Structures are given as structure tokens and as C-alpha cells.
matplotlib code that plots the C-alpha trace (Angstrom):
import matplotlib.pyplot as plt

x = [5.4, 7.1, 10.3, 10.4, 10.2, 12.7, 15.2, 15.4, 17.3, 20.3, 21.8, 18.7, 17.6, 15.0, 12.9, 12.7, 10.4, 11.0, 10.0, 7.6, 5.6, 1.9, -0.6, -4.3, -6.4, -8.9, -11.1, -12.5, -9.9, -6.6, -5.3, -2.6, -1.5, -1.5, 0.9, 3.2, 3.2, 4.3, 7.5, 8.4, 10.9, 9.3, 9.9, 8.6, 5.5, 4.8, 5.3, 2.9, 0.2, 0.6, 0.1, -2.1, -4.9, -2.4, -0.1, -3.1, -4.4, -1.0, -0.6, -3.8, -5.8, -9.2, -10.1, -8.9, -5.4, -3.8, -0.5, 1.3, 0.0, 1.8, 4.9, 4.9, 4.3, 7.3, 9.4, 8.2, 9.8, 12.9, 12.1, 13.9, 11.6, 10.6, 7.0, 6.2, 2.9, 1.4, -0.4, 1.2, -1.7, -5.4, -6.8, -9.7, -11.8, -12.0, -14.4, -17.2, -15.8, -18.1, -15.3, -13.5, -16.9, -17.6, -14.4, -12.5, -14.9, -17.0, -14.1, -14.4, -12.5, -10.6, -9.3, -8.2, -6.4, -4.7, -3.4, -2.2, -0.4, 1.4, 2.6, 3.9, 5.8, 7.2, 10.5, 11.1, 10.4, 12.8, 10.1, 11.1, 8.3, 8.9, 6.1, 6.5, 4.7, 6.8, 7.2, 6.8, 10.6, 11.1, 9.0, 10.4, 13.9, 13.4, 12.2, 15.8, 16.3, 13.1, 9.3, 6.8, 3.6, 1.3, -2.2, -4.5, -8.1, -9.1, -11.7, -8.8, -6.7, -6.4, -4.7, -3.7, -3.5, -6.7, -8.6, -10.1, -13.6, -12.4, -10.6, -13.9, -15.9, -13.4, -13.2, -17.0, -16.8, -14.6, -16.2, -19.9, -21.1, -21.0, -18.4, -16.2, -13.1, -12.1, -8.7, -6.7, -3.1, -1.0, 2.7, 4.6, 7.2, 8.7, 8.4, 9.1, 10.3, 9.7, 6.0, 5.7, 4.0, 4.4, 4.1, 2.2, 0.6, -3.0, -3.9, -7.6, -6.4, -4.8, -1.0, -0.1, 1.5, -0.7, 0.3, -0.9, 0.2, 2.4, -0.1, -2.9, -0.8, -0.1, -3.8, -4.8, -2.1, -2.8, -6.6, -8.2, -8.2, -4.8, -2.6, -0.1, 0.8, 3.7, 6.2, 9.6, 10.9, 14.7, 15.8]
y = [0.1, 2.8, 0.8, -0.1, 3.6, 4.7, 2.1, 4.0, 6.7, 4.5, 5.2, 6.5, 10.1, 11.4, 12.7, 11.7, 12.9, 11.4, 13.7, 12.1, 13.3, 12.8, 10.8, 11.0, 8.0, 8.5, 5.5, 3.4, 0.6, 2.2, 3.4, 0.8, 1.8, 5.5, 4.5, 2.8, 6.0, 8.0, 5.9, 5.9, 8.3, 11.2, 9.6, 6.2, 7.8, 9.6, 6.5, 4.6, 7.3, 7.5, 3.8, 3.3, 1.1, -0.9, -1.6, -2.6, -5.0, -6.6, -7.1, -9.0, -7.2, -5.8, -3.3, -5.9, -5.0, -7.0, -6.3, -8.9, -7.0, -3.9, -5.9, -6.9, -3.2, -2.3, -4.9, -3.8, -0.4, -1.9, -0.6, -2.6, -3.9, -6.6, -7.8, -9.0, -10.7, -13.2, -15.0, -16.3, -16.3, -15.7, -16.1, -18.5, -16.4, -13.5, -15.2, -14.2, -10.7, -7.9, -5.6, -8.1, -9.2, -5.7, -4.1, -7.1, -8.0, -10.1, -12.4, -14.7, -18.0, -16.7, -13.8, -16.2, -18.4, -15.4, -14.1, -17.5, -18.0, -14.6, -15.7, -19.0, -17.3, -14.4, -16.0, -16.8, -13.2, -12.0, -10.7, -11.2, -12.2, -13.0, -14.5, -12.5, -10.2, -7.0, -5.0, -1.2, -1.0, -2.9, -0.4, 2.8, 1.5, 0.9, 4.4, 5.5, 3.6, 4.4, 4.7, 1.9, 0.9, -0.6, -2.0, -0.7, -0.7, 2.8, 2.9, 2.9, 5.6, 9.0, 12.3, 15.1, 17.5, 16.7, 15.6, 12.1, 12.6, 14.0, 10.7, 8.8, 11.3, 11.2, 7.4, 7.0, 8.6, 5.7, 3.0, 3.9, 0.8, 0.0, -2.6, -3.2, -3.4, -1.0, -2.0, 1.0, 1.5, 4.4, 5.3, 5.8, 8.5, 9.4, 9.5, 11.8, 10.0, 12.9, 13.1, 9.4, 10.1, 8.8, 10.8, 9.3, 10.1, 9.1, 8.7, 9.6, 13.1, 15.9, 16.8, 16.9, 14.8, 13.3, 12.5, 10.0, 8.4, 5.3, 3.2, 4.2, 2.9, -0.3, -1.0, 0.0, -2.3, -5.3, -5.2, -8.4, -8.3, -6.8, -9.9, -7.2, -6.7, -4.2, -3.4, -1.9, 0.2, 0.7, 4.1]
z = [20.8, 22.8, 23.3, 19.7, 18.6, 21.2, 20.1, 16.7, 18.5, 18.1, 14.7, 13.0, 12.3, 14.6, 11.7, 8.0, 5.2, 1.8, -1.1, -3.5, -6.4, -5.5, -7.6, -6.9, -7.8, -10.6, -10.1, -7.1, -7.7, -8.6, -5.2, -5.3, -8.8, -7.7, -5.0, -7.5, -9.6, -6.5, -6.3, -9.9, -11.6, -13.6, -17.0, -15.8, -14.4, -17.6, -19.7, -17.5, -17.7, -21.4, -21.8, -18.8, -20.4, -22.4, -19.4, -17.1, -19.8, -20.3, -16.6, -16.6, -13.9, -14.5, -11.9, -9.4, -8.2, -5.5, -3.8, -5.9, -9.0, -7.6, -7.3, -11.0, -11.9, -9.9, -11.6, -14.9, -14.1, -12.5, -9.0, -6.4, -3.7, -1.3, -0.6, 2.9, 3.7, 6.0, 3.3, 0.2, -2.3, -1.8, 1.7, 1.6, 3.9, 1.5, -0.8, 1.6, 2.6, 1.4, 0.4, -1.8, -3.4, -4.4, -5.4, -6.8, -9.6, -7.2, -6.4, -9.3, -9.3, -12.4, -10.3, -7.5, -10.0, -11.5, -8.2, -7.0, -10.4, -9.9, -6.6, -7.9, -10.8, -8.7, -8.0, -11.7, -12.4, -9.8, -7.5, -3.9, -1.5, 2.2, 4.4, 7.6, 10.1, 10.4, 13.4, 13.6, 14.2, 10.9, 9.1, 10.6, 10.1, 6.4, 5.8, 6.0, 2.7, 0.9, 1.0, 1.7, 0.1, 2.7, 2.5, 5.3, 6.5, 5.4, 8.2, 10.7, 9.1, 10.6, 9.7, 12.1, 9.2, 7.3, 10.4, 10.5, 9.4, 6.0, 5.2, 5.8, 3.6, 0.8, 0.8, 0.8, -2.7, -3.8, -1.7, -1.5, 0.4, 4.1, 5.1, 8.2, 6.0, 3.3, 1.7, 0.8, -0.2, 1.1, 0.8, 4.0, 3.4, 6.9, 10.6, 13.6, 16.7, 19.0, 18.2, 17.5, 14.1, 10.6, 7.4, 4.5, 1.1, 0.6, -3.1, -2.3, -1.5, -3.4, -3.2, 0.5, 3.2, 5.9, 9.4, 12.0, 15.2, 14.7, 16.8, 14.3, 11.5, 13.2, 13.8, 10.3, 8.6, 10.9, 10.4, 9.1, 5.3, 4.8, 5.3, 6.6, 3.0, 2.7, 0.0, 0.9, -1.9, -2.2, -3.8]

ax = plt.figure().add_subplot(projection="3d")
ax.plot(x, y, z, "-o")
ax.set_aspect("equal")
plt.show()
């Protein structure tokens, strides 16, 4: 980890913080959508908000948004991106995962078929997916080009600004049951090599930038349940 971070000194800025317009989630299922809103242009964001229900319905998800759904939304608004994941489609083991059973409409077969179909049709829709496990160096290097939407285990997130306990308390409002995995999307928006911290925006919170150690991010994004899903946005 230390060597990977140190290697960024060669040809990369020591500190980056991308300016984004914050979006706070309104429900217990729209953290990913809120992350998409943060990377849209102002006029695109307003159009999405004005037609929120209509767009969600036309996209086919019903309070059950997966990373592939976020990619289709980004494509809808012509946002250039690449989706990296270790699992193409639905991981069979998630049928019995308590988090997915609760928040993803009790993981119906219909939902599983919908997700797998979106993966199969991605290439035809010019949505680029690559099966890969990225390194921290890959992630930090991309932040020079744009923000990153990343799926994490919320229970493993931290913030040096908010203090860790506040994150757990806020997320309990959105996810009121006990589970070892709480899937939650955040937007990475920078790093500081000197302090070995990353900057990110958390849709569970109000308008401010959070900060956590790079090692914490790595653990949260690699937790079982995430498939290491990550979307590189190109500005």
C-alpha cells in the first residue's frame, strides 16, 4: 500500500480535490443515484430531478439500483465512464445475503434476470465493462482525470472530519436492520499523498467533503458484497 501511494509522486500532483455539487439521498435506496447526480452537469441534474420518477421507471429499477443501473443512467446523460467489477452479472451467493434481501426488493428472480440482461446488453449500448480487480494505485491515478463512484461496505467507512460514529448513526437511519454488510455508494473526489488520505462525498450526509485513510477505503471497497464495483468518470 505504501509503495503504491509513494509511486504516485512520479508525474502526479501530490494533492487533488475535484469540485462537485453535492446531492443528498432522499430515500433508503437512492445513494447510487445521488452519486450519479453529483457527477452530472447542472442542467442534466435539474432535468433528472424534474423527471425523477419517470426516468427511474423507464430505466426499469424499482428501489433496487445496482451498479450496472448507474452505468445506464450515466450513458443516458452522455457521461463517459468505465465500469470495473469482479463479477459480470449477479453473484449467486447474494440470494441469501441479508442486506440484498432487504434493500433490493427481497432479491426476486425477476430482479436477477433484469440485472443479468443489462450486463448482456451493455456492449450494444456502448457501456464499457471490464472484469478486473483494481489496485489503489489505479484508483488514485484516475482521480487526475475525474471522480469515481465506488460501492463500499458502509460499516467500514470512516471520516476524519465527521468522526466515524456519525457515519454509522446516519446510515442506521437509511438501513435500520443489523447486517454485516451495508452496501453504500460514495464519490471519490481527490487524494492527499502526504497524509495518505482520500477525499469523498457521502450522499448520506449534507454538503461537505469527507476524508479517510487510503487503507480504510481499500478495506471498504473490497468487502464481500461489493464485487469491487467501481466506475471511473471522465470529465
